[in-house]
C-alpha positions as CSV (number, residue, x, y, z in Angstrom):
1,R,8.0,5.8,-6.0
2,G,6.2,9.1,-7.1
3,V,2.7,10.3,-6.6
4,K,-0.3,8.8,-8.7
5,V,-2.8,11.0,-10.4
6,Q,-5.7,9.6,-8.4
7,E,-3.8,9.5,-5.1
8,Y,-5.3,11.2,-2.0
9,A,-3.4,12.9,0.7
10,S,-3.2,11.3,4.0
11,E,-3.9,13.2,7.4
12,V,-0.1,14.4,7.2
13,G,-0.1,15.3,3.5
14,L,0.5,14.0,0.2
15,G,3.2,11.4,0.1
16,W,3.4,11.1,3.8
17,Q,2.2,8.6,6.2
18,L,1.7,8.8,10.0
19,N,3.3,5.7,11.6
20,A,1.9,5.6,15.2
21,G,0.8,2.4,16.8
22,G,0.2,-0.7,14.5
23,S,-2.4,-2.7,12.9
24,I,-3.6,-5.9,11.4
25,S,-4.7,-5.3,7.8
26,R,-5.6,-7.7,5.1
27,V,-6.0,-8.2,1.4
28,V,-9.4,-9.7,0.8
29,R,-9.4,-12.4,-1.7
30,G,-13.1,-13.3,-2.9
31,F,-15.2,-12.5,0.1
32,P,-14.1,-11.5,3.6
33,D,-13.0,-14.6,5.4
34,E,-15.3,-14.1,8.2
35,Q,-18.6,-13.4,6.4
36,S,-21.1,-16.0,5.9
37,N,-20.0,-16.7,2.2
38,G,-16.3,-16.3,3.2
39,Y,-13.6,-19.0,3.6
40,L,-14.1,-19.1,7.3
41,G,-17.8,-17.8,7.7
42,T,-20.9,-19.7,8.9
43,G,-21.1,-21.5,5.4
44,Q,-17.8,-23.1,6.2
45,W,-16.5,-22.9,2.6
46,G,-12.9,-23.6,3.5
47,Q,-14.0,-26.9,5.0
48,I,-16.2,-27.8,2.0
49,I,-13.2,-27.2,-0.4
50,Y,-10.8,-29.1,1.8
51,T,-13.0,-32.0,2.4
52,N,-14.0,-32.4,-1.2
53,S,-10.3,-32.5,-2.5
54,A,-9.1,-35.7,-3.9
55,S,-6.3,-35.7,-1.6
56,P,-5.2,-33.3,1.2
57,N,-3.8,-29.9,0.0
58,N,-4.6,-31.1,-3.7
59,Y,-7.2,-28.9,-5.1
60,T,-6.6,-29.6,-8.8
61,T,-9.5,-32.2,-9.1
62,F,-11.8,-30.3,-6.7
63,F,-14.5,-29.7,-9.2
64,Q,-14.7,-33.3,-10.1
65,T,-15.6,-34.2,-6.6
66,I,-17.6,-31.4,-5.2
67,S,-21.5,-31.3,-5.6
68,T,-23.1,-29.5,-8.7
69,T,-24.8,-27.0,-6.5
70,N,-21.6,-26.0,-4.5
71,A,-19.6,-26.0,-7.7
72,G,-22.0,-23.5,-9.2
73,I,-22.0,-21.2,-5.9
74,L,-18.2,-21.2,-5.9
75,S,-17.7,-20.5,-9.7
76,G,-20.6,-18.3,-10.4
77,L,-21.9,-20.6,-13.0
78,S,-25.8,-20.7,-12.9
79,Q,-25.7,-17.8,-10.5
80,T,-27.1,-14.3,-10.7
81,N,-24.9,-12.4,-13.2
82,D,-22.5,-15.5,-13.3
83,E,-20.9,-14.1,-10.1
84,P,-19.5,-16.3,-7.5
85,H,-21.6,-16.4,-4.3
86,A,-19.1,-18.0,-1.9
87,D,-15.3,-17.8,-1.5
88,G,-12.6,-20.5,-1.8
89,E,-9.6,-18.4,-1.0
90,P,-8.3,-17.2,2.5
91,D,-7.4,-13.7,2.9
92,L,-4.0,-12.4,3.4
93,F,-3.3,-10.7,6.8
94,Y,-0.4,-8.4,7.6
95,V,0.6,-7.6,11.3
96,K,2.5,-4.4,11.9
97,T,3.7,-3.1,15.3
98,P,6.6,-0.8,16.4
99,F,8.5,-4.0,17.1
100,F,7.8,-6.4,14.5
101,S,5.9,-7.3,11.3
102,F,4.8,-10.5,9.6
103,Q,1.9,-12.0,7.4
104,F,-0.3,-15.0,7.8
105,V,-3.4,-16.8,6.4
106,F,-5.9,-19.0,8.1
107,D,-6.3,-22.5,7.3
108,Q,-9.7,-24.2,6.7
109,N,-10.1,-24.8,10.4
110,G,-9.4,-21.2,11.2
111,L,-5.9,-21.7,12.5
112,P,-3.3,-19.2,11.6
113,V,-0.5,-20.4,9.3
114,F,2.6,-18.4,9.0
115,S,5.1,-18.2,6.1
116,N,7.9,-18.7,8.7
117,N,7.8,-20.1,12.1
118,E,9.0,-17.1,14.1
119,G,7.4,-17.8,17.3
120,Y,4.3,-15.6,17.1
121,K,0.9,-16.7,18.1
122,V,-2.4,-15.1,16.8
123,I,-5.6,-15.7,18.6
124,P,-8.8,-14.4,16.8
125,T,-12.0,-13.5,18.5
126,N,-15.5,-13.6,17.1
127,F,-14.1,-14.3,13.6
128,I,-14.3,-18.0,12.9
129,N,-17.8,-19.4,12.0
130,T,-19.8,-16.9,13.9
131,S,-22.5,-14.2,13.0
132,A,-20.7,-11.8,15.5
133,Y,-17.9,-11.1,13.2
134,T,-18.6,-7.3,13.2
135,N,-17.2,-7.4,16.8
136,S,-14.0,-9.4,15.8
137,S,-10.6,-8.7,17.3
138,F,-7.1,-10.3,17.5
139,E,-4.4,-10.9,20.2
140,V,-0.8,-11.4,19.1
141,I,1.7,-13.1,21.5
142,D,5.4,-12.4,20.5
143,P,8.1,-15.1,21.4
144,S,8.9,-13.2,24.7
145,G,5.5,-13.4,25.9
146,N,4.5,-9.7,25.3
147,Q,0.9,-9.4,24.4
148,F,-0.5,-7.0,21.6
149,Y,-4.4,-6.5,21.2
150,F,-5.9,-5.3,18.0
151,G,-9.5,-3.9,17.3
152,N,-11.1,-4.6,20.8
153,T,-11.9,-1.1,21.9
154,P,-14.3,1.6,20.4
155,N,-13.2,3.2,17.2
156,S,-10.2,0.6,16.8
157,T,-11.5,-1.0,13.6
158,E,-11.6,0.4,10.0
159,Q,-14.6,-0.5,7.9
160,A,-15.0,0.0,4.2
161,T,-16.8,-1.0,1.2
162,D,-15.9,-0.7,-2.5
163,S,-18.3,-0.3,-5.5
164,I,-17.5,-0.5,-9.1
165,F,-20.0,-1.0,-12.1
166,G,-22.7,-0.2,-9.8
167,Q,-22.1,-3.2,-7.5
168,V,-22.0,-2.4,-3.7
169,P,-21.0,-5.4,-1.3
170,P,-21.7,-5.1,2.3
171,P,-19.0,-3.2,4.3
172,F,-16.1,-5.3,5.9
173,I,-13.2,-4.6,8.4
174,T,-10.0,-3.7,6.6
175,S,-8.0,-3.0,9.5
176,W,-7.9,-3.8,13.4
177,Y,-5.8,-1.1,15.1
178,L,-3.3,-1.7,17.9
179,T,-5.1,-1.0,21.2
180,K,-2.8,-2.3,24.0
181,I,0.6,-3.6,24.6
182,I,1.2,-5.6,27.8
183,S,4.7,-6.7,28.7
184,F,5.4,-10.4,29.6
185,N,5.5,-9.6,33.3
186,S,2.4,-7.2,33.1
187,Q,4.5,-4.5,34.6
188,D,4.5,-2.2,31.6
189,I,1.2,-1.2,29.7
190,I,0.9,1.1,26.6
191,T,-2.7,2.0,25.5
192,F,-3.5,3.3,22.2
193,N,-7.0,5.3,21.7
194,Y,-8.5,6.3,18.6
195,I,-11.2,8.8,17.4
196,A,-13.8,8.5,14.6
197,A,-14.4,11.1,11.9
198,P,-17.9,12.6,12.1
199,T,-19.0,11.4,8.8
200,N,-18.0,8.8,6.2
201,D,-15.2,9.4,3.6
202,I,-15.4,8.4,0.1
203,T,-12.5,8.2,-2.3
204,Y,-13.1,7.8,-6.1
205,N,-11.3,5.6,-8.8
206,Y,-11.7,6.5,-12.4
207,S,-11.0,4.3,-15.4
208,W,-12.1,4.6,-18.9
209,T,-12.9,1.9,-21.7
210,E,-13.4,2.8,-25.3
211,T,-15.3,0.3,-27.7
212,Q,-15.1,0.2,-31.4
213,D,-18.1,-1.8,-32.7
214,Y,-17.6,-3.1,-36.2
215,R,-21.2,-4.0,-36.7
216,Y,-21.4,-0.5,-38.1
217,S,-19.7,1.1,-41.1
218,P,-17.6,2.9,-40.2
219,A,-17.0,1.5,-36.9
220,Q,-18.9,3.2,-34.0
221,T,-16.6,4.3,-31.1
222,I,-18.2,4.8,-27.6
223,T,-16.1,5.9,-24.5
224,Y,-17.3,5.0,-21.1
225,L,-16.2,6.5,-17.9
226,N,-16.3,4.0,-14.9
227,T,-16.4,5.4,-11.5
228,G,-15.4,3.1,-8.7
229,K,-15.5,4.5,-5.2
230,T,-14.4,3.4,-1.6
231,T,-16.5,4.2,1.3
232,F,-14.8,4.4,4.8
233,S,-17.2,4.2,7.6
234,T,-16.2,7.3,9.9
235,P,-12.5,6.8,9.4
236,K,-10.4,6.3,12.5
237,F,-7.4,8.1,13.5
238,I,-4.8,7.6,16.5
239,S,-5.8,10.1,19.2
240,S,-3.4,9.2,22.2
241,I,-0.6,6.8,23.3
242,V,-0.7,6.5,27.0
243,S,1.9,4.7,29.4
244,N,3.1,5.2,33.0
245,L,6.1,7.2,31.5
246,G,3.9,9.8,29.8
247,E,1.5,10.5,27.0
248,L,1.2,11.6,23.4
249,D,-1.9,13.4,22.3
250,F,-2.9,13.7,18.7
251,N,-5.2,16.7,17.7
252,Y,-6.9,17.0,14.2
253,T,-8.6,19.7,12.4
254,F,-11.7,18.9,10.1
255,S,-11.3,21.7,7.5
256,R,-9.6,20.3,4.3
257,L,-10.3,21.7,1.1
258,D,-9.1,18.6,-1.0
259,D,-10.9,16.0,0.9
260,P,-13.6,17.6,3.1
261,N,-14.5,14.7,5.3
262,M,-10.8,13.9,6.2
263,P,-8.9,15.8,8.9
264,Y,-5.3,16.9,9.0
265,L,-3.1,16.3,12.0
266,A,-2.8,19.7,13.5
267,N,-0.4,18.9,16.5
268,I,1.1,16.3,18.9
269,L,1.2,17.2,22.6
270,M,3.7,15.3,24.7
271,K,2.9,15.0,28.3
272,A,4.9,13.7,31.3
273,Y,3.7,11.6,34.3
274,N,2.9,13.9,37.4
275,P,3.3,12.0,40.6
276,Q,1.3,14.5,42.5
277,T,-1.9,13.8,40.3
278,Q,-0.9,10.3,39.5
279,G,-1.7,11.1,35.9
280,N,-0.2,12.3,32.7
281,T,-1.1,16.0,33.3
282,T,2.1,17.8,32.9
283,S,2.5,19.3,29.3
284,L,5.9,19.4,28.0
285,Q,6.0,20.4,24.3
286,T,3.9,20.5,21.2
287,Y,4.7,19.5,17.8
288,N,2.8,21.6,15.3
289,F,2.3,20.6,11.6
290,N,2.0,23.4,9.0
291,Y,0.3,22.8,5.7
292,T,-0.7,24.5,2.5
293,Y,-2.2,22.9,-0.7
294,F,-0.5,21.9,-4.1
295,N,-2.3,24.1,-6.9
296,S,-3.4,26.3,-3.9
297,T,-5.0,28.9,-6.3
298,S,-7.5,26.5,-7.4
299,S,-11.0,26.0,-5.6
300,N,-11.3,22.5,-7.4
301,P,-10.8,20.0,-4.7
302,N,-9.7,17.4,-7.4
303,L,-6.8,19.6,-8.2
304,L,-5.9,20.3,-4.6
305,R,-3.7,18.0,-2.5
306,L,-2.7,18.7,1.1
307,Q,0.9,19.8,1.4
308,L,3.0,19.4,4.5
309,L,5.3,22.5,4.6
310,G,7.0,21.8,8.0
311,I,7.0,21.0,11.7
312,T,7.6,23.4,14.5
313,L,8.1,22.9,18.3
314,T,6.7,24.9,21.2
315,G,7.5,24.5,24.9
316,N,5.2,25.0,28.0
317,T,7.0,28.1,29.2
318,S,6.9,31.6,28.2
319,S,10.6,31.5,27.0
320,T,9.8,28.5,24.8
321,S,6.4,29.5,23.6
322,T,7.9,31.0,20.3
323,P,7.6,28.2,17.6
324,M,10.9,26.8,16.5
325,T,11.2,25.1,13.2
326,I,12.6,21.7,13.4
327,A,12.0,20.5,9.9
328,S,10.8,22.0,6.6
329,F,10.1,20.4,3.3
330,G,10.6,21.3,-0.2
331,Y,8.8,19.8,-3.2
332,N,9.0,19.8,-6.9
333,T,6.4,22.3,-8.2
334,S,7.9,22.9,-11.6
335,A,5.1,20.4,-12.8
336,S,1.6,20.1,-11.4
337,L,-0.6,17.0,-10.8
338,P,-3.7,17.2,-13.0
339,D,-7.4,17.0,-11.9
340,R,-7.9,13.5,-10.5
341,T,-10.9,12.9,-12.9
342,L,-8.6,13.3,-16.1
343,P,-7.2,10.2,-17.9
344,V,-3.6,11.7,-18.2
345,F,-1.5,9.0,-16.5
346,D,1.0,6.4,-17.7
347,Y,0.6,2.7,-17.6
348,W,1.0,2.6,-13.9
349,G,-1.1,5.6,-12.9
350,F,1.6,8.3,-12.5
351,T,1.3,11.6,-14.2
352,T,2.7,11.6,-17.9
353,T,2.6,14.0,-20.8
354,M,-0.4,16.4,-20.6
355,P,-1.9,16.9,-24.0
356,N,-3.6,20.1,-24.8
357,P,-6.5,19.7,-25.4
358,I,-6.9,16.2,-23.9
359,P,-8.4,14.0,-26.8
360,S,-11.7,12.4,-26.2
361,D,-10.2,9.3,-27.8
362,I,-8.4,7.6,-24.9
363,F,-6.5,5.6,-27.4
364,N,-4.6,8.6,-28.5
365,I,-3.4,9.6,-24.9
366,I,0.3,9.0,-24.5
367,R,1.0,6.4,-21.6
368,T,4.6,6.3,-21.8
369,P,6.4,7.5,-18.4
370,N,7.5,11.1,-18.4
371,L,10.3,12.0,-15.8
372,V,9.4,15.7,-15.6
373,M,5.7,15.0,-15.0
374,A,6.4,12.1,-12.7
375,Q,8.2,14.4,-10.3
376,A,5.2,16.6,-9.7
377,C,4.8,17.3,-6.1
378,I,7.6,14.9,-5.0
379,L,9.7,15.7,-2.0
380,N,13.2,16.9,-2.9
381,S,14.5,19.0,-0.1
382,I,14.6,18.8,3.7
383,N,15.9,21.5,6.1
384,S,16.5,20.4,9.6
385,L,16.9,22.2,12.9
386,L,20.6,22.0,13.2
387,G,21.1,23.7,9.8
388,A,21.7,20.6,7.6
389,N,20.0,20.6,4.2
390,Y,19.1,17.4,2.3
391,Q,18.7,17.3,-1.4
392,I,17.0,14.3,-3.1
393,S,17.3,13.6,-6.9
394,Y,15.3,10.9,-8.9
395,A,15.0,9.1,-12.1
396,L,12.3,6.9,-13.7
397,N,12.3,3.2,-12.7
398,T,13.7,1.0,-15.3
399,L,13.5,-2.7,-16.6
400,N,15.8,-4.8,-18.5
401,P,14.0,-6.0,-21.7
402,G,16.9,-8.5,-22.5
403,S,19.6,-5.8,-22.8
404,G,19.7,-2.2,-22.1
405,S,17.0,-0.2,-20.1
406,T,13.4,0.7,-20.8
407,N,11.7,3.3,-18.6
408,V,8.7,2.2,-16.5
409,G,6.5,4.1,-14.2
410,G,7.2,5.7,-10.9
411,L,10.6,7.1,-9.5
412,C,13.7,5.6,-7.9
413,V,16.2,7.7,-5.9
414,T,19.5,8.5,-7.6
415,G,21.1,10.6,-5.0
416,I,20.9,12.1,-1.5
417,S,23.3,14.9,-0.6
418,Q,23.5,16.6,2.7
419,T,24.9,20.0,3.2
420,L,26.1,20.7,6.8
421,S,25.8,24.0,8.6
422,T,29.6,24.2,8.3
423,G,29.2,24.2,4.5
424,E,30.6,20.6,4.1
425,N,28.7,18.3,1.6
426,I,28.1,14.7,2.2
427,Y,26.4,12.7,-0.5
428,K,25.6,9.2,-1.9
429,T,24.4,8.2,-5.3
430,Y,22.6,5.1,-6.4
431,Q,22.9,3.1,-9.6
432,Y,20.3,0.5,-10.9
433,A,22.2,-0.6,-14.1
434,D,25.4,-2.2,-14.9
435,A,28.4,-0.3,-16.6
436,N,27.1,-1.1,-20.1
437,G,23.7,0.5,-19.1
438,N,21.7,-2.8,-18.7
439,S,19.1,-2.2,-16.0
440,Y,18.9,-4.5,-13.0
441,G,15.1,-3.8,-12.9
442,Q,12.4,-6.6,-13.3
443,I,8.6,-6.0,-13.4
444,Y,5.8,-8.0,-12.1
445,S,4.1,-8.5,-15.4
446,N,5.0,-7.6,-19.1
447,K,1.3,-6.9,-19.9
448,Y,1.6,-3.6,-18.5
449,N,1.1,-2.0,-21.8
450,S,-1.6,-4.4,-23.1
451,L,-4.5,-1.9,-23.3
452,Q,-6.6,-3.5,-26.0
453,V,-8.7,-6.7,-26.3
454,T,-10.3,-7.8,-29.5
455,T,-13.1,-10.4,-29.6
456,T,-12.4,-13.5,-31.6
457,T,-16.0,-14.9,-32.3
458,G,-19.0,-13.3,-34.0
459,T,-18.7,-9.6,-35.2
460,P,-15.6,-8.5,-34.2
461,F,-15.3,-5.3,-31.7
462,I,-12.2,-3.9,-30.0
463,V,-12.0,-2.6,-26.3
464,Y,-9.5,-0.2,-25.3
465,F,-8.7,0.4,-21.6
466,S,-7.1,3.4,-19.9
467,G,-5.0,0.8,-17.8
468,S,-4.1,-2.6,-18.4
469,P,-6.8,-5.0,-17.5
470,Y,-4.3,-7.6,-16.4
471,T,-2.7,-7.9,-12.9
472,I,0.5,-5.7,-13.2
473,S,1.5,-5.4,-9.4
474,D,1.6,-7.7,-6.4
475,V,-0.8,-7.5,-3.4
476,N,1.5,-4.8,-1.8
477,G,1.3,-2.6,-5.1
478,V,4.9,-3.3,-6.0
479,F,5.4,-3.5,-9.9
480,V,9.1,-3.1,-10.3
481,G,12.2,-4.5,-8.2
482,Y,15.8,-4.3,-8.7
483,S,18.1,-7.3,-8.3
484,T,21.2,-5.2,-7.8
485,V,21.7,-1.7,-6.3
486,K,25.1,0.1,-6.3
487,E,25.5,2.8,-3.5
488,I,28.4,5.2,-4.1
489,N,29.9,7.6,-1.5
490,Q,31.5,10.9,-2.3
491,Y,35.0,9.4,-1.9
492,G,34.4,6.9,-4.7
493,G,33.9,3.8,-2.5
494,Y,30.8,1.8,-2.9
495,T,28.5,-1.0,-1.7
496,I,26.8,-3.6,-4.0
497,Y,23.5,-4.9,-2.6
498,N,21.8,-8.0,-4.3
499,F,18.2,-8.6,-3.6
500,K,15.6,-11.5,-4.4
501,N,13.3,-10.4,-7.3
502,F,10.6,-11.6,-9.3
503,S,12.9,-14.0,-11.3
504,D,13.5,-15.6,-7.9
505,F,9.9,-15.8,-6.8
506,S,7.2,-15.1,-9.4
507,D,3.5,-15.2,-8.3
508,P,1.9,-18.2,-9.9
509,I,-0.6,-16.9,-12.5
510,Q,-3.4,-18.6,-14.2
511,N,-6.1,-17.6,-16.9
512,S,-9.2,-16.8,-14.9
513,G,-11.4,-18.1,-17.8
514,N,-13.6,-15.0,-18.2
515,A,-15.7,-14.3,-21.2
516,L,-13.0,-12.1,-23.0
517,N,-10.2,-14.6,-21.9
518,F,-7.8,-11.8,-20.9
519,L,-7.7,-11.4,-17.2
520,Y,-4.8,-13.3,-15.4
521,T,-4.8,-13.4,-11.8
522,P,-2.1,-14.9,-9.2
523,N,-3.1,-18.0,-7.3
524,T,-1.2,-16.7,-4.3
525,S,1.4,-14.0,-3.4
526,L,5.1,-14.7,-2.9
527,S,5.7,-10.9,-2.1
528,Y,7.3,-11.7,1.3
529,K,10.0,-13.6,-0.3
530,R,10.9,-10.7,-2.8
531,G,13.1,-8.0,-1.6
532,L,15.2,-10.2,0.8
533,L,18.9,-9.1,0.7
534,K,20.9,-12.1,-0.9
535,S,24.4,-10.5,-0.5
536,S,26.2,-7.3,-0.2
537,G,30.0,-6.3,-0.8
538,V,31.9,-3.2,0.4
539,Y,34.5,-1.9,-2.0
540,N,37.0,1.0,-1.8
541,A,37.5,3.5,-4.5
542,N,40.0,1.2,-6.4
543,G,37.5,-1.5,-6.6
544,N,39.1,-3.6,-4.0
545,I,36.7,-5.5,-1.7
546,I,36.8,-4.7,1.9
547,S,34.1,-7.1,3.2
548,Q,31.2,-9.4,2.0
549,T,28.2,-10.7,3.5
550,Q,26.0,-13.8,2.2
551,N,22.5,-14.3,3.5
552,T,20.9,-17.7,3.3
553,Y,17.1,-18.2,3.9
554,V,15.4,-21.4,4.6
555,A,11.6,-21.7,5.0
556,Q,10.5,-23.2,8.3
557,T,8.7,-26.6,7.8
558,N,6.5,-26.6,10.9
559,P,4.5,-23.2,10.9
560,I,2.8,-22.4,14.2
561,T,-0.8,-23.2,14.2
């Protein structure tokens, strides 16, 4: 998808994620569910909303039946700064393990409700109507009876707090990490352990507003920099995965230049079970991660981004102690990412045309996507141990405005080629438009380029934003999707994939009714329905169909509670 200007590198480098273990994470809507003013906290606001509805599951006449006091608390009317002091929406929870993933919400009674009845059971502890929520944890039981535990050991929860415009809410748990898997017969146990960073880590988000006040002649222009920040309380990292078959140890180094309070993963040590010691004491091999920095000649941490160069392997004997490269990675360095604090990004936050000098008037910064700049620091080649070389090519994402194609932010893969050690070349290309150039792309919101708001009462003034004040992506950050993708092999044969998209399942949007009357927010998320494969067809080079698959999806009517 590309790299955004204000994106921070993970512990394994910019654009990479370490996928080891699992977690339950969430999107907080309103206040965190478990806190006293949350949907399931000691204030029992979920119950209040449900019991004050005119009929079960009908909230349209809610404010006609609820007390004036509670209506003010929920809506923010008559409250300090006109801010809501309680929450009427359940959070969205996402479960991810090496074996399955799904999402759920809690109902007003604290019972988990799933989008589909897939046979999973979720058991929360210290989460519903309790003041002990800082020690909350979860157990998930899969349809086979295997047990998965989350957040019930030291260092296995991630806490954070966001602040913007000077407001700092209390910290809350953002993720509960997978700590243990117990098989259905209790014969196999896998344990996941975590370490905490020695200090908090802070990431910053920058946005700009520009106000033109027509009470003055000529109009007075004022530009504001709004600095939001997210504080992670001693961030947690996987330190070991232990079973009766062996162990993986993850070792980190805290000496980064781009994000000083975050580590990088130095190596992963693989151990085998030793029957003599009855422990995982026999070291087998070590995977070493090698790094540098994008913009490495700079001393400015906002220009630096951790760059993963490659992975080497060493054994536990003298003959295998010399590092052997198992993979090395190449990136597009013909363009550089700018300083994180500069407003040079497109409508979606990706690097765009770099003016020189950067104008102080943000309205004059070009926000249209730029392919050259969007590919800054993007992975474009992989060299593997066996001599194969992979090359990856990209294009800007596109949408169909009615006919033809319009470029939008971020990147899509247009080709992957593999050159074998024998010199043979294998490749596939990907098309996201029909033969007439009409894009199959759709976007979440067509208000992505609405950066201006004008007051309609009193003395008019205009406010310009560096990014759209509307909701332009779903809860997963997805802003563009393709209904059809054509994959073509080197011999001319191809496969056509058709997917569910925004036109099939769009999030219900309502006017939020704020003072400027411009923010629109979704009532709920249907993201789990989008991206599902509707059908696929395999064709030969002559266009004759070889096989076809049609998928039908039916929502279960009785979710597990």
